[in-house]
N, CA, C, O and CB atoms as a CASP TS submission, in Angstrom:
PFRMAT TS
TARGET T0000
AUTHOR 0000-0000-0000
METHOD Language model
MODEL 1
PARENT N/A
ATOM      1  N   MET     1       5.400  -3.467 -17.965  1.00  0.00           N
ATOM      2  CA  MET     1       5.789  -2.315 -18.766  1.00  0.00           C
ATOM      3  C   MET     1       6.383  -1.232 -17.848  1.00  0.00           C
ATOM      4  O   MET     1       5.835  -0.920 -16.790  1.00  0.00           O
ATOM      5  CB  MET     1       4.568  -1.761 -19.565  1.00  0.00           C
ATOM      6  N   ILE     2       7.487  -0.689 -18.275  1.00  0.00           N
ATOM      7  CA  ILE     2       8.146   0.367 -17.512  1.00  0.00           C
ATOM      8  C   ILE     2       7.591   1.720 -17.950  1.00  0.00           C
ATOM      9  O   ILE     2       7.618   2.061 -19.133  1.00  0.00           O
ATOM     10  CB  ILE     2       9.691   0.314 -17.704  1.00  0.00           C
ATOM     11  N   MET     3       7.096   2.474 -16.995  1.00  0.00           N
ATOM     12  CA  MET     3       6.583   3.815 -17.281  1.00  0.00           C
ATOM     13  C   MET     3       7.746   4.809 -17.207  1.00  0.00           C
ATOM     14  O   MET     3       8.660   4.650 -16.398  1.00  0.00           O
ATOM     15  CB  MET     3       5.439   4.212 -16.277  1.00  0.00           C
ATOM     16  N   LYS     4       7.698   5.814 -18.048  1.00  0.00           N
ATOM     17  CA  LYS     4       8.780   6.797 -18.134  1.00  0.00           C
ATOM     18  C   LYS     4       8.299   8.169 -17.716  1.00  0.00           C
ATOM     19  O   LYS     4       7.101   8.408 -17.564  1.00  0.00           O
ATOM     20  CB  LYS     4       9.345   6.854 -19.550  1.00  0.00           C
ATOM     21  N   ARG     5       9.258   9.068 -17.530  1.00  0.00           N
ATOM     22  CA  ARG     5       8.950  10.459 -17.201  1.00  0.00           C
ATOM     23  C   ARG     5       9.661  11.352 -18.216  1.00  0.00           C
ATOM     24  O   ARG     5      10.763  11.049 -18.675  1.00  0.00           O
ATOM     25  CB  ARG     5       9.386  10.812 -15.729  1.00  0.00           C
ATOM     26  N   PHE     6       9.004  12.454 -18.552  1.00  0.00           N
ATOM     27  CA  PHE     6       9.552  13.397 -19.521  1.00  0.00           C
ATOM     28  C   PHE     6       9.502  14.792 -18.923  1.00  0.00           C
ATOM     29  O   PHE     6       8.483  15.207 -18.370  1.00  0.00           O
ATOM     30  CB  PHE     6       8.774  13.342 -20.868  1.00  0.00           C
ATOM     31  N   MET     7      10.610  15.513 -19.037  1.00  0.00           N
ATOM     32  CA  MET     7      10.707  16.841 -18.441  1.00  0.00           C
ATOM     33  C   MET     7      10.729  17.915 -19.519  1.00  0.00           C
ATOM     34  O   MET     7      11.409  17.789 -20.537  1.00  0.00           O
ATOM     35  CB  MET     7      11.958  16.946 -17.564  1.00  0.00           C
ATOM     36  N   CYS     8       9.965  18.976 -19.268  1.00  0.00           N
ATOM     37  CA  CYS     8       9.979  20.139 -20.161  1.00  0.00           C
ATOM     38  C   CYS     8      11.316  20.852 -19.973  1.00  0.00           C
ATOM     39  O   CYS     8      11.682  21.217 -18.855  1.00  0.00           O
ATOM     40  CB  CYS     8       8.765  21.111 -19.868  1.00  0.00           C
ATOM     41  N   LEU     9      12.034  21.045 -21.062  1.00  0.00           N
ATOM     42  CA  LEU     9      13.340  21.694 -20.991  1.00  0.00           C
ATOM     43  C   LEU     9      13.237  23.196 -20.761  1.00  0.00           C
ATOM     44  O   LEU     9      14.230  23.847 -20.435  1.00  0.00           O
ATOM     45  CB  LEU     9      14.112  21.429 -22.256  1.00  0.00           C
ATOM     46  N   LEU    10      12.038  23.747 -20.930  1.00  0.00           N
ATOM     47  CA  LEU    10      11.869  25.183 -20.751  1.00  0.00           C
ATOM     48  C   LEU    10      11.513  25.561 -19.313  1.00  0.00           C
ATOM     49  O   LEU    10      11.985  26.578 -18.804  1.00  0.00           O
ATOM     50  CB  LEU    10      10.802  25.690 -21.687  1.00  0.00           C
ATOM     51  N   CYS    11      10.675  24.739 -18.654  1.00  0.00           N
ATOM     52  CA  CYS    11      10.232  25.133 -17.310  1.00  0.00           C
ATOM     53  C   CYS    11      10.429  24.065 -16.236  1.00  0.00           C
ATOM     54  O   CYS    11      10.301  24.363 -15.048  1.00  0.00           O
ATOM     55  CB  CYS    11       8.793  25.502 -17.357  1.00  0.00           C
ATOM     56  N   GLY    12      10.737  22.831 -16.628  1.00  0.00           N
ATOM     57  CA  GLY    12      10.975  21.782 -15.645  1.00  0.00           C
ATOM     58  C   GLY    12       9.757  20.937 -15.285  1.00  0.00           C
ATOM     59  O   GLY    12       9.864  20.037 -14.452  1.00  0.00           O
ATOM     60  N   PHE    13       8.586  21.208 -15.901  1.00  0.00           N
ATOM     61  CA  PHE    13       7.403  20.384 -15.647  1.00  0.00           C
ATOM     62  C   PHE    13       7.720  18.940 -16.024  1.00  0.00           C
ATOM     63  O   PHE    13       8.400  18.694 -17.020  1.00  0.00           O
ATOM     64  CB  PHE    13       6.165  20.909 -16.447  1.00  0.00           C
ATOM     65  N   ILE    14       7.232  17.988 -15.234  1.00  0.00           N
ATOM     66  CA  ILE    14       7.478  16.568 -15.513  1.00  0.00           C
ATOM     67  C   ILE    14       6.166  15.862 -15.840  1.00  0.00           C
ATOM     68  O   ILE    14       5.216  15.885 -15.058  1.00  0.00           O
ATOM     69  CB  ILE    14       8.171  15.883 -14.309  1.00  0.00           C
ATOM     70  N   TYR    15       6.138  15.231 -17.022  1.00  0.00           N
ATOM     71  CA  TYR    15       5.015  14.377 -17.401  1.00  0.00           C
ATOM     72  C   TYR    15       5.389  12.964 -17.008  1.00  0.00           C
ATOM     73  O   TYR    15       6.402  12.433 -17.463  1.00  0.00           O
ATOM     74  CB  TYR    15       4.684  14.480 -18.940  1.00  0.00           C
ATOM     75  N   ASP    16       4.576  12.354 -16.163  1.00  0.00           N
ATOM     76  CA  ASP    16       4.792  10.992 -15.685  1.00  0.00           C
ATOM     77  C   ASP    16       3.750  10.095 -16.354  1.00  0.00           C
ATOM     78  O   ASP    16       2.548  10.290 -16.174  1.00  0.00           O
ATOM     79  CB  ASP    16       4.698  10.909 -14.112  1.00  0.00           C
ATOM     80  N   GLU    17       4.220   9.109 -17.128  1.00  0.00           N
ATOM     81  CA  GLU    17       3.294   8.219 -17.833  1.00  0.00           C
ATOM     82  C   GLU    17       2.378   7.479 -16.862  1.00  0.00           C
ATOM     83  O   GLU    17       1.233   7.181 -17.203  1.00  0.00           O
ATOM     84  CB  GLU    17       4.071   7.214 -18.682  1.00  0.00           C
ATOM     85  N   THR    18       2.858   7.181 -15.670  1.00  0.00           N
ATOM     86  CA  THR    18       2.057   6.477 -14.682  1.00  0.00           C
ATOM     87  C   THR    18       0.844   7.306 -14.267  1.00  0.00           C
ATOM     88  O   THR    18      -0.245   6.767 -14.068  1.00  0.00           O
ATOM     89  CB  THR    18       2.905   6.135 -13.461  1.00  0.00           C
ATOM     90  N   LEU    19       1.037   8.618 -14.137  1.00  0.00           N
ATOM     91  CA  LEU    19      -0.024   9.511 -13.671  1.00  0.00           C
ATOM     92  C   LEU    19      -0.872  10.080 -14.789  1.00  0.00           C
ATOM     93  O   LEU    19      -2.048  10.383 -14.589  1.00  0.00           O
ATOM     94  CB  LEU    19       0.569  10.633 -12.893  1.00  0.00           C
ATOM     95  N   GLY    20      -0.279  10.227 -15.977  1.00  0.00           N
ATOM     96  CA  GLY    20      -0.987  10.879 -17.081  1.00  0.00           C
ATOM     97  C   GLY    20      -1.293  12.322 -16.726  1.00  0.00           C
ATOM     98  O   GLY    20      -0.585  12.925 -15.921  1.00  0.00           O
ATOM     99  N   LYS    21      -2.319  12.871 -17.304  1.00  0.00           N
ATOM    100  CA  LYS    21      -2.781  14.239 -17.016  1.00  0.00           C
ATOM    101  C   LYS    21      -4.302  14.225 -17.173  1.00  0.00           C
ATOM    102  O   LYS    21      -4.844  14.824 -18.101  1.00  0.00           O
ATOM    103  CB  LYS    21      -2.098  15.321 -17.983  1.00  0.00           C
ATOM    104  N   PRO    22      -4.998  13.521 -16.235  1.00  0.00           N
ATOM    105  CA  PRO    22      -6.442  13.307 -16.377  1.00  0.00           C
ATOM    106  C   PRO    22      -7.268  14.577 -16.563  1.00  0.00           C
ATOM    107  O   PRO    22      -8.276  14.561 -17.270  1.00  0.00           O
ATOM    108  CB  PRO    22      -6.942  12.588 -15.185  1.00  0.00           C
ATOM    109  N   ASP    23      -6.854  15.668 -15.940  1.00  0.00           N
ATOM    110  CA  ASP    23      -7.606  16.921 -16.093  1.00  0.00           C
ATOM    111  C   ASP    23      -7.540  17.462 -17.513  1.00  0.00           C
ATOM    112  O   ASP    23      -8.293  18.367 -17.873  1.00  0.00           O
ATOM    113  CB  ASP    23      -7.078  17.968 -15.126  1.00  0.00           C
ATOM    114  N   GLU    24      -6.625  16.899 -18.333  1.00  0.00           N
ATOM    115  CA  GLU    24      -6.508  17.303 -19.736  1.00  0.00           C
ATOM    116  C   GLU    24      -6.916  16.163 -20.675  1.00  0.00           C
ATOM    117  O   GLU    24      -6.659  16.217 -21.877  1.00  0.00           O
ATOM    118  CB  GLU    24      -5.069  17.751 -20.043  1.00  0.00           C
ATOM    119  N   GLY    25      -7.558  15.123 -20.106  1.00  0.00           N
ATOM    120  CA  GLY    25      -8.029  14.009 -20.924  1.00  0.00           C
ATOM    121  C   GLY    25      -6.977  12.962 -21.232  1.00  0.00           C
ATOM    122  O   GLY    25      -7.204  12.103 -22.084  1.00  0.00           O
ATOM    123  N   ILE    26      -5.829  13.007 -20.562  1.00  0.00           N
ATOM    124  CA  ILE    26      -4.767  12.020 -20.781  1.00  0.00           C
ATOM    125  C   ILE    26      -4.768  11.089 -19.571  1.00  0.00           C
ATOM    126  O   ILE    26      -4.316  11.463 -18.489  1.00  0.00           O
ATOM    127  CB  ILE    26      -3.350  12.710 -20.984  1.00  0.00           C
ATOM    128  N   LEU    27      -5.277   9.879 -19.765  1.00  0.00           N
ATOM    129  CA  LEU    27      -5.469   8.941 -18.675  1.00  0.00           C
ATOM    130  C   LEU    27      -4.164   8.400 -18.115  1.00  0.00           C
ATOM    131  O   LEU    27      -3.164   8.336 -18.830  1.00  0.00           O
ATOM    132  CB  LEU    27      -6.321   7.808 -19.133  1.00  0.00           C
ATOM    133  N   PRO    28      -4.161   8.003 -16.824  1.00  0.00           N
ATOM    134  CA  PRO    28      -2.977   7.347 -16.249  1.00  0.00           C
ATOM    135  C   PRO    28      -2.592   6.140 -17.099  1.00  0.00           C
ATOM    136  O   PRO    28      -3.459   5.404 -17.570  1.00  0.00           O
ATOM    137  CB  PRO    28      -3.242   6.911 -14.777  1.00  0.00           C
ATOM    138  N   GLY    29      -1.303   5.942 -17.290  1.00  0.00           N
ATOM    139  CA  GLY    29      -0.808   4.846 -18.115  1.00  0.00           C
ATOM    140  C   GLY    29      -0.622   5.213 -19.570  1.00  0.00           C
ATOM    141  O   GLY    29      -0.187   4.376 -20.360  1.00  0.00           O
ATOM    142  N   THR    30      -0.943   6.453 -19.954  1.00  0.00           N
ATOM    143  CA  THR    30      -0.767   6.899 -21.340  1.00  0.00           C
ATOM    144  C   THR    30       0.716   7.130 -21.602  1.00  0.00           C
ATOM    145  O   THR    30       1.350   7.961 -20.951  1.00  0.00           O
ATOM    146  CB  THR    30      -1.588   8.197 -21.624  1.00  0.00           C
ATOM    147  N   THR    31       1.264   6.386 -22.564  1.00  0.00           N
ATOM    148  CA  THR    31       2.682   6.540 -22.889  1.00  0.00           C
ATOM    149  C   THR    31       2.918   7.868 -23.602  1.00  0.00           C
ATOM    150  O   THR    31       1.989   8.461 -24.151  1.00  0.00           O
ATOM    151  CB  THR    31       3.172   5.364 -23.764  1.00  0.00           C
ATOM    152  N   TRP    32       4.142   8.320 -23.588  1.00  0.00           N
ATOM    153  CA  TRP    32       4.505   9.583 -24.228  1.00  0.00           C
ATOM    154  C   TRP    32       4.165   9.555 -25.711  1.00  0.00           C
ATOM    155  O   TRP    32       3.730  10.561 -26.272  1.00  0.00           O
ATOM    156  CB  TRP    32       5.998   9.875 -24.034  1.00  0.00           C
ATOM    157  N   GLU    33       4.364   8.403 -26.345  1.00  0.00           N
ATOM    158  CA  GLU    33       4.066   8.269 -27.766  1.00  0.00           C
ATOM    159  C   GLU    33       2.581   8.449 -28.042  1.00  0.00           C
ATOM    160  O   GLU    33       2.206   8.879 -29.133  1.00  0.00           O
ATOM    161  CB  GLU    33       4.529   6.913 -28.276  1.00  0.00           C
ATOM    162  N   GLN    34       1.726   8.127 -27.069  1.00  0.00           N
ATOM    163  CA  GLN    34       0.279   8.245 -27.232  1.00  0.00           C
ATOM    164  C   GLN    34      -0.242   9.660 -26.960  1.00  0.00           C
ATOM    165  O   GLN    34      -1.367   9.992 -27.332  1.00  0.00           O
ATOM    166  CB  GLN    34      -0.415   7.267 -26.314  1.00  0.00           C
ATOM    167  N   VAL    35       0.570  10.482 -26.316  1.00  0.00           N
ATOM    168  CA  VAL    35       0.155  11.863 -26.046  1.00  0.00           C
ATOM    169  C   VAL    35       0.102  12.598 -27.389  1.00  0.00           C
ATOM    170  O   VAL    35       1.064  12.542 -28.155  1.00  0.00           O
ATOM    171  CB  VAL    35       1.145  12.584 -25.032  1.00  0.00           C
ATOM    172  N   PRO    36      -0.994  13.278 -27.684  1.00  0.00           N
ATOM    173  CA  PRO    36      -1.130  13.953 -28.989  1.00  0.00           C
ATOM    174  C   PRO    36      -0.017  14.985 -29.243  1.00  0.00           C
ATOM    175  O   PRO    36       0.464  15.634 -28.314  1.00  0.00           O
ATOM    176  CB  PRO    36      -2.493  14.646 -29.075  1.00  0.00           C
ATOM    177  N   LEU    37       0.375  15.120 -30.498  1.00  0.00           N
ATOM    178  CA  LEU    37       1.403  16.100 -30.875  1.00  0.00           C
ATOM    179  C   LEU    37       0.960  17.525 -30.569  1.00  0.00           C
ATOM    180  O   LEU    37       1.790  18.422 -30.414  1.00  0.00           O
ATOM    181  CB  LEU    37       1.740  15.971 -32.361  1.00  0.00           C
ATOM    182  N   THR    38      -0.336  17.726 -30.485  1.00  0.00           N
ATOM    183  CA  THR    38      -0.870  19.065 -30.224  1.00  0.00           C
ATOM    184  C   THR    38      -0.850  19.422 -28.735  1.00  0.00           C
ATOM    185  O   THR    38      -1.108  20.567 -28.365  1.00  0.00           O
ATOM    186  CB  THR    38      -2.291  19.166 -30.755  1.00  0.00           C
ATOM    187  N   TRP    39      -0.542  18.437 -27.881  1.00  0.00           N
ATOM    188  CA  TRP    39      -0.503  18.687 -26.438  1.00  0.00           C
ATOM    189  C   TRP    39       0.633  19.650 -26.106  1.00  0.00           C
ATOM    190  O   TRP    39       1.700  19.598 -26.717  1.00  0.00           O
ATOM    191  CB  TRP    39      -0.335  17.361 -25.653  1.00  0.00           C
ATOM    192  N   ARG    40       0.396  20.517 -25.144  1.00  0.00           N
ATOM    193  CA  ARG    40       1.412  21.481 -24.726  1.00  0.00           C
ATOM    194  C   ARG    40       1.631  21.394 -23.225  1.00  0.00           C
ATOM    195  O   ARG    40       0.748  20.970 -22.479  1.00  0.00           O
ATOM    196  CB  ARG    40       1.007  22.912 -25.127  1.00  0.00           C
ATOM    197  N   CYS    41       2.803  21.796 -22.797  1.00  0.00           N
ATOM    198  CA  CYS    41       3.137  21.822 -21.376  1.00  0.00           C
ATOM    199  C   CYS    41       2.095  22.668 -20.643  1.00  0.00           C
ATOM    200  O   CYS    41       1.834  23.804 -21.038  1.00  0.00           O
ATOM    201  CB  CYS    41       4.579  22.384 -21.145  1.00  0.00           C
ATOM    202  N   PRO    42       1.497  22.122 -19.577  1.00  0.00           N
ATOM    203  CA  PRO    42       0.465  22.880 -18.863  1.00  0.00           C
ATOM    204  C   PRO    42       1.019  24.083 -18.091  1.00  0.00           C
ATOM    205  O   PRO    42       0.264  24.982 -17.722  1.00  0.00           O
ATOM    206  CB  PRO    42      -0.261  21.967 -17.906  1.00  0.00           C
ATOM    207  N   ASP    43       2.320  24.101 -17.850  1.00  0.00           N
ATOM    208  CA  ASP    43       2.914  25.212 -17.096  1.00  0.00           C
ATOM    209  C   ASP    43       3.407  26.356 -17.972  1.00  0.00           C
ATOM    210  O   ASP    43       3.255  27.523 -17.612  1.00  0.00           O
ATOM    211  CB  ASP    43       4.055  24.705 -16.270  1.00  0.00           C
ATOM    212  N   CYS    44       4.011  26.022 -19.147  1.00  0.00           N
ATOM    213  CA  CYS    44       4.594  27.097 -19.955  1.00  0.00           C
ATOM    214  C   CYS    44       4.140  27.096 -21.415  1.00  0.00           C
ATOM    215  O   CYS    44       4.465  28.024 -22.156  1.00  0.00           O
ATOM    216  CB  CYS    44       6.085  26.998 -19.908  1.00  0.00           C
ATOM    217  N   GLY    45       3.392  26.068 -21.844  1.00  0.00           N
ATOM    218  CA  GLY    45       2.897  26.030 -23.212  1.00  0.00           C
ATOM    219  C   GLY    45       3.869  25.457 -24.227  1.00  0.00           C
ATOM    220  O   GLY    45       3.617  25.530 -25.430  1.00  0.00           O
ATOM    221  N   ALA    46       4.993  24.879 -23.758  1.00  0.00           N
ATOM    222  CA  ALA    46       5.975  24.300 -24.678  1.00  0.00           C
ATOM    223  C   ALA    46       5.379  23.103 -25.426  1.00  0.00           C
ATOM    224  O   ALA    46       4.458  22.452 -24.933  1.00  0.00           O
ATOM    225  CB  ALA    46       7.244  23.870 -23.909  1.00  0.00           C
ATOM    226  N   MET    47       5.908  22.823 -26.608  1.00  0.00           N
ATOM    227  CA  MET    47       5.461  21.701 -27.432  1.00  0.00           C
ATOM    228  C   MET    47       6.140  20.407 -26.963  1.00  0.00           C
ATOM    229  O   MET    47       7.093  20.447 -26.184  1.00  0.00           O
ATOM    230  CB  MET    47       5.768  21.967 -28.934  1.00  0.00           C
ATOM    231  N   LYS    48       5.644  19.267 -27.442  1.00  0.00           N
ATOM    232  CA  LYS    48       6.233  17.970 -27.077  1.00  0.00           C
ATOM    233  C   LYS    48       7.715  17.891 -27.430  1.00  0.00           C
ATOM    234  O   LYS    48       8.482  17.217 -26.742  1.00  0.00           O
ATOM    235  CB  LYS    48       5.484  16.840 -27.771  1.00  0.00           C
ATOM    236  N   ASP    49       8.120  18.572 -28.494  1.00  0.00           N
ATOM    237  CA  ASP    49       9.531  18.554 -28.912  1.00  0.00           C
ATOM    238  C   ASP    49      10.452  19.153 -27.851  1.00  0.00           C
ATOM    239  O   ASP    49      11.659  18.908 -27.865  1.00  0.00           O
ATOM    240  CB  ASP    49       9.701  19.318 -30.224  1.00  0.00           C
ATOM    241  N   ASP    50       9.887  19.935 -26.931  1.00  0.00           N
ATOM    242  CA  ASP    50      10.674  20.584 -25.899  1.00  0.00           C
ATOM    243  C   ASP    50      10.797  19.738 -24.637  1.00  0.00           C
ATOM    244  O   ASP    50      11.236  20.234 -23.599  1.00  0.00           O
ATOM    245  CB  ASP    50      10.069  21.917 -25.560  1.00  0.00           C
ATOM    246  N   PHE    51      10.411  18.461 -24.716  1.00  0.00           N
ATOM    247  CA  PHE    51      10.512  17.541 -23.586  1.00  0.00           C
ATOM    248  C   PHE    51      11.614  16.520 -23.839  1.00  0.00           C
ATOM    249  O   PHE    51      11.920  16.179 -24.981  1.00  0.00           O
ATOM    250  CB  PHE    51       9.165  16.829 -23.339  1.00  0.00           C
ATOM    251  N   GLU    52      12.200  16.043 -22.750  1.00  0.00           N
ATOM    252  CA  GLU    52      13.264  15.040 -22.831  1.00  0.00           C
ATOM    253  C   GLU    52      13.002  13.970 -21.767  1.00  0.00           C
ATOM    254  O   GLU    52      12.612  14.284 -20.642  1.00  0.00           O
ATOM    255  CB  GLU    52      14.681  15.697 -22.635  1.00  0.00           C
ATOM    256  N   MET    53      13.220  12.701 -22.136  1.00  0.00           N
ATOM    257  CA  MET    53      13.041  11.618 -21.172  1.00  0.00           C
ATOM    258  C   MET    53      14.087  11.760 -20.069  1.00  0.00           C
ATOM    259  O   MET    53      15.249  12.068 -20.334  1.00  0.00           O
ATOM    260  CB  MET    53      13.150  10.223 -21.865  1.00  0.00           C
ATOM    261  N   ILE    54      13.653  11.532 -18.828  1.00  0.00           N
ATOM    262  CA  ILE    54      14.579  11.623 -17.696  1.00  0.00           C
ATOM    263  C   ILE    54      14.464  10.379 -16.833  1.00  0.00           C
ATOM    264  O   ILE    54      13.477   9.647 -16.907  1.00  0.00           O
ATOM    265  CB  ILE    54      14.300  12.888 -16.855  1.00  0.00           C
ATOM    266  N   GLU    55      15.481  10.146 -16.013  1.00  0.00           N
ATOM    267  CA  GLU    55      15.456   9.069 -15.035  1.00  0.00           C
ATOM    268  C   GLU    55      15.395   9.699 -13.655  1.00  0.00           C
ATOM    269  O   GLU    55      16.140  10.626 -13.339  1.00  0.00           O
ATOM    270  CB  GLU    55      16.699   8.132 -15.177  1.00  0.00           C
ATOM    271  N   ILE    56      14.487   9.170 -12.840  1.00  0.00           N
ATOM    272  CA  ILE    56      14.356   9.707 -11.479  1.00  0.00           C
ATOM    273  C   ILE    56      14.644   8.585 -10.501  1.00  0.00           C
ATOM    274  O   ILE    56      14.595   8.794  -9.289  1.00  0.00           O
ATOM    275  CB  ILE    56      12.931  10.317 -11.231  1.00  0.00           C
TER
END
């Protein structure tokens, strides 16, 4: 399975599916689709709709 990265369009924070966000209860390997809709960017508070898939 290919893990993806998503960038917040407001502040540039990158969510990496490989790393997850364990300090927020999102385990490594959690796909973007599995991240709850209520989750917000830890840096600026943006909603999931404000993220875009990126290639690194």
